[in-house]
N, C-alpha and C positions, 0 to 999 in steps of 0.2 A: 876172768874172775871166775873162782872155786864159787860152787851151788850156794845158794842162799833160799832153806827154807822154811816154810812160815807155816808152823803151828797155830791154830787160831782162837783155840776154846780148848777143846780135851774134856777134865775134870773142875777145874777151876769154878767156883760158887762164886753168887753174885759180892759174899762176903771178904773174897778174899782178892776180886778187882769186878767195880761196877759196871764192867763196860764188856764182860763177855757174851758172844753171840751166840745165840743158841736158835731164834728165828730162822726159815732160810733167807727171811728179806734183810735179817742184821749179818748174817754169814754173809750172803753175798754181800753188803753194803763194806765189811772188812774186807772182804779177799779182793774186790777191787781196788782201794786203797791201799791195802797192804804191796799187791802187783806195782801201783802205780810209784810206790816207795822204790821197789826195787828184789820185791818176792818172787822166784821163779818158780819154785811148786807151792803146792798148798795142802795143807795136813788137816781134814776139818773131822772134826766128828758130829753128828746130827742127833738132834733132842727130839722128842716128841712128849708133847706138855711140861715139857722147863726140865727132863730128864734125858739122860743119853741112850741110845739103844741103836741096836742092831739091824730091827724090824726093816722089811723094804720099804715102806711108803715112803717113811721121811726119809731115810736115807736118799731113794729117789728125788724126793722136795729138794732137797739139799741139794744134789748134785745139779739137778736142773737150774735152780737160781745160780747158784758160781756160774755154771757154764753160759747162762745167760747173759752176764757182767763181764766174765773173764774170760773168752772164750780161747782156745788153743794155750790155756795155760795147764799144767797136771795136777791133778787134783787125787791127793794120797789120803783114802779111808783110813778107819780103825779097825781093826779084830781083836781089841783089849780082851781077855779074858775075863777083866772084875766084873764087864756087862754083861757075860752068858759063863759061869764057870764051868759047867758040864761041856766039853769037848763036844759030842755029839752034840748037845743042843746050840752050840755055836755053830758046828757046823751048818747042820740044817739051817739056822737062821739067815745066815751069808748065802747057802745055797739054794734060797728065797729071791736074793735081790734079782730085780729086773733092770736097774740103770746101775751098770759098772763104773766105778771109780779108776782109774787107770794105773793106781798102784794102790798096794795095802802096808799099812807097816803089819811088822808082825813079831811078837818077841820071842825071841826061839827058846826062852827057860820056859815056854808055857807049855800044858799037857796036851797034845794032839796038835801042836802045830807046823809039822812036816806034812799031817795030809791035810792041814788046810789052804797051806801053800801050796800043795798040789794041787789041789781043787780049784782052785783062783786063775795059776798059771795054764789051767788046762783052757780057763776061760779068756785068756791073754790080758789078764790082769799083773801088773808089774810087782815084787815084792822087796819091801824096804826090808830088811831081816834086821832085828833090834836087837842089840844086846847090850843091858844090862849089868852081867855082873859076865867077872872069867869063864865060867862057868857056862854060859849062854855060848863065850865064843868056842870056846873048847869043843861046846854039842855042836854049834854048828858048819864049824870047821868038816867034821865027821861027817856032815849029815848030807844025802844024797840031791837035798839039795842048794846046793853049794854053788852052783857052777851055772845058776838058774836063773837067779836073784839079780835085779836093777844095781841094790847099792846095799852098805850096811850101816847102822844108824849106832853109832858108838854112844852110848846116854848113860853113863853113870849117873846116877841119880843121888849119890850123897849131900847132904848139908855144906860138909866143911870142905870148901874151896880144892884146900891142899889133896884133901882125900881124893876128890873129884879127878883131878888132876892126876894125880899118881892111879888111879882108879882106868881111867883112858886111855894110860900110858899102857898099863896090863893089858887090857882090850885090844887096844891096836897091837902089840908084841905078840900075843897070840894069832891074828891076822898075817902077820909078818911073816913068823917063823913058817904060817903054812903055806906062804908061797901066795896068799889070795891076794888077787887086784882090783878088786869090786871096789866103784868107789864109794868114798865115804863121806858121811855127814858126822859134825860131833857135836852136842848137846849137855847139859849138866841140867840142874834145877835151881831156879829163884838163881840169888846171887852167886855161885858155884860155877849158872849153866854158862856166864863171861868169861870165867875162866878158864872152862873146858873149852869154850868156843874159838878163845884166843889161842890158844894152844893149836887144834886143831888148824886153825887158817896159818899159823904159822909154818905149820907143816905142810900145806898146801892142797887140805882137806878143804870138803863143803861144811857149811855150820847150820844150825837150827837155831830159830827165835818165835818169839807169841807169847800170847796169852799165858797156853797149856805151860810151857816150859819155866816163865819167869814174868808174873808181874813188877819184875823193879827194870830200872836202867843201873848201865854200867857203875857209877855212883850211889846207889842204891834205894833214889828216890822215887816214888811209885809211876808207871810208866801211864802215860794217859791213854794209850790204845795200840794197835797192833802196826799198826804203821808206825809210830815213834818210836817201837823198838825195831822194825826192819830198818830204820833211816841208821841207829845206830850199830845194828850189823851191819849194814853196808860199807860206815865208814872205819869199822874195826876191821873188815877182808880188805876197802882199802888200805889201809896202814900196815896192816899184820902179813897178807897177803902174799 
C-alpha cells in the first residue's frame, strides 16, 4: 500500500478543532493512536507555551515524547517560514536543534530553503520537498538538492476541490516532464484534501491526512481526532490505490 503520512497539528487553532495536540504528552498520545490506525510517518509541529516554535528545547521534548510511545516510526518536523520569516534567523534556530527529526518538510517556494535543506542533509535529516505551487515545482526540479531528497509533497492549498485537483495535476506534470522519480505524497487543505488525496491514490502515490491538513471527514462532518482521519485515509487507499 502507498505511504500514509499523518500531520497531527500544525497551525490549527482550538477554534478550528478542539483536539489539536500541542503538549508533548498530547502529541505523543495522538501519534500512537494514529500509528495504530495505520499511519506510517508522523509530521509534527512543536509548541512552546501554546505557540508553534522552532526552538531547540520544545522540539527535543516533543521528539522524545513521541519516540517513547512510537519507536521506529519516522518523524517529520517542520521548517515553515511563517515560524521565522528571516532566512538567516530560521537557519540559526534549526542549527541549534539538539535532537533531530528523521525528516523535515521544506517548502520549496521559501527564501533560503535550499541552504536550509543542505544544512539538514549534512546532519543526516531527510527532506520532504513541499510543492505548494507550480512555481515551487519548477524551481525544485532545477535545484541542486533535487536528487538528495527523500520524497516530494504535492500539496495544493486551493479551497475549491476542482481547482485543487487541477493544481495537483499541474505540479505532478512538472515533475513528470523533468523525469523526477522521487516518491510522491499528495494532500490538500480541508475538504479539498480528500479529493486531492483520492486522485493521488488512484495514481499510485502516497497521501497525507491529519488535523493540520483537514478537520473534516470526507462527508464534511467534523473529525473527532487524527486517528479517525487516518482510518478514513486507510479506506481511501484500500479502495482507490
